[in-house]
N, C-alpha and C positions, 0 to 999 in steps of 0.2 A: 502554124503562124502564132497561135495563142501561146504555145509553150515557149517559142522564141521570144515573144514579147515579155513574158514573165521572167525569163532568164536575163533579158536585157535590163529590165527594171531592177532585178535583184543585184546585178552587176553594178549598176549606177548607185544604188543604195549602199552597197558594200564599199565602193570607192569613196563615197562621201563620208561614211563612217570612219574609214581608214584615215582620211584627211583630217577629220576632227580630232581623233585620238592622238594623232602625231603633231597637231598644231600646238603653239605655245599655250593656248587655253586648255587644250586636252591634257597636256603635261602638268599644268597647275591644278587642274580639276582632280587628278588622280589621288593626291593625299586627302582631299576633302571627301571624295567618294569612299575611299578606304575607311576613313573615320566614321562615315555613315554606316557602312557595313558592320564595323565593330560595335556600333551602338545598337544595331539590330540584334547581334549575337548576345551582348551583355544584358539587354533588357529582357530577352527571352529566357535567360537563366535565373531571373528573379533574385539577383544579387545587388543590393542597393549601392554599396560603395563602388563596385565595378561599373554599374550602370551610370552613376553620376559622373565618374571619371571619363568614360567613353563619350557621354553626351556633351560634357564640357569641351572635350577635345574636338568633337565634331563641330560644335558651335564656333570654336576658335578658328578651325581650318576653313569653314565656310565663310566666316566673317572676313578672313584675309582674302579669300577668293573674290568675294563680292566687292571688297574695297579696291582690289587691284583692277578688276574689270567693271568699273563704273560705266564705261562705254561698252556697248554690246559688241562682242567679237564675232567675226565670221557670219554665219547664217543667222545667228541670233539678232542681228541688226534689223531683221524684218519684224521683230516683235515690238509692238508699240508700248507694251507694258513690261518690257525687259527689266527695268530697274526695280519695279515693284515685285515682280516674280522672283528675281534673283535674291531678294532679301527675305522672301517668305520662309525658307528653311531655317533662318535664324530665329524667327518668332516661334516656329514649330519646335525647335530645340529648347527654347525657353519654357514652353508649355510642358514638354516631356520632362525637363529637369524639375519643374514645380510638381509634376505628378509623382515623380520618384520621391521627392522630399516629403510628400504627403503620405508616402508608404505604399503607393500602388505601382510597383516596378513593372509588372506584366501589362498594366493598363498603359504605361508609358511606351511599351513596345508598339501598341496600336497607334499612339500619337506620332511617334517618330517615323512610322511607316508612311505617313503622309508625304514625306520628303520624296519618296520613290515616285509618287504620282505627280508631284510638282516638276521634277526633272523630266519625267516621261512626257508630260504635257508640253513643256518647253521644247523638247526635241521634236515632237510631232508637229507642232505649229511652225517650227523652223525648217521642217523638211529633212530632219536628220533621223537616221534609223540605226543607232549603234547596237552592238551586241547586247548591252545591258537591257535595252528595251525589247529585243527579241526574247530574252530570258524572262522579262516581266510578263510578256504575252504567254509564254509557255507555262510559267508558274500559275497563272490564273486558270489556264486550261487544265493543267495537271490536278490542281486542287479541286476544281469542280468535278472532274471526271472520277477521281479516286473517292471523293466524298459520296458520289452517287453509287459507285460500285461497292463501297463499304457497307451500305445499308440495303443492298440487294437482298431479296427474300431467299434466293437460292442460287446455285451455280449457273443455272440456265439464264437467269436474269442478269447475273454478273457478266456472263459471256456476251449477251446481247448488247449490253452497255458498252463493253470493250470494242465490239465490232464497229459501233458507231463512233465512239469517242476516241478509240485507239488510232483510227485513220487520221483524225484531226490532230492528235498529238504528234504522230509520226511526220506529218507534213510540216508542222512548225519546227520540229527538231531538225529536219533536213536543212532549213535555212540556218539554224544555229550551227550545225556541224559544218556547213559550207563556209560560214563566216569565221569560225574557229580556225579552219585551215587557211582561209584567205589572209587572215591577220597573223597567221603563223604563231598562234598561242600554244606552244608545244606542251605546256604542263596540263592543258585541257583536253588534248586529243584522246588520251586513255579514258578520261571520264566521259567523253562523248560516246566512246565505244561501249562503256559500261551501260549508259542509257539505252543504247541500241540493243545490247544483250538483254537488258530488262524487257525491251519491247518484244523480242523474240520469245522470251519466256512468258510474257503476258499472252502472246498468241497461243502458246501451249496450254496455259491455264484456262483460256477460253475454250479451246478445243476439248479439254478434259473436264470443263466446268468445275475446276478445282479451286476452292478458296485458299487452300494451303499454298499452292503454286503461285496464286495471285499475290498473296502476302509477301512471299520471297522476291518475286519479280518486281513488285512496286517499290520495295526497299532499294533495289538497284537503280531504278529510275530516279527516285528522290535523291539518293546519295550522289549519283553522277551529276544531277542538276545542281545540287547545293555546292559541290566542290568547284564547279565552273563559276557559278554565281559569286562565290566568295573568293575566287582566285585573285591575287593581287594584280594580275595582268589583265583583268577584266574591269573596265571603267568607262 
């Protein structure tokens, strides 16, 4: 009964996410979110001109989105602070741009990251659970788990951490893989399989208590995740 309830809940969440992505707002949201992801990439590369350009583009795209949707669309109508929250990414972009101009491109990466949590919070409070937020969840879990494994004293400790955290990561990825297939995001299917291959190799690394195998396997997990997160079809 519990399994059926979980599956039903996920089906309802997936359906809501599908509806939002294919709504007029979802289609207008896409270029703004793409610009946001480009700003994440450019600020992580520590290239001032490229970072400024992408941040200005993001600010422009989000400003257009906020201007067009002054009235809250769909599920966002339930948010009493919709207007205020919708405009927050613009002020974050301004701070990131100022930070780059001051010469701190990598610091600006941390600033523009705030947009991810603003969108995530809006969706959570509106009862929307899109693929982007499932990926956000996984990203946090992956970073915490791999950081802990990286500083393990030996292979045995690394294996023990994987046995605990690996199950957590696999469960979350099951949701992501299901939504990728449900939304028919075909360019992401192979990358989801790459993550799952990485999981299998992580199991082997734990069994053999091998850091070398762990390093190679974790690269596959990270690569598959990033290729899906930055896919133009994920927004």
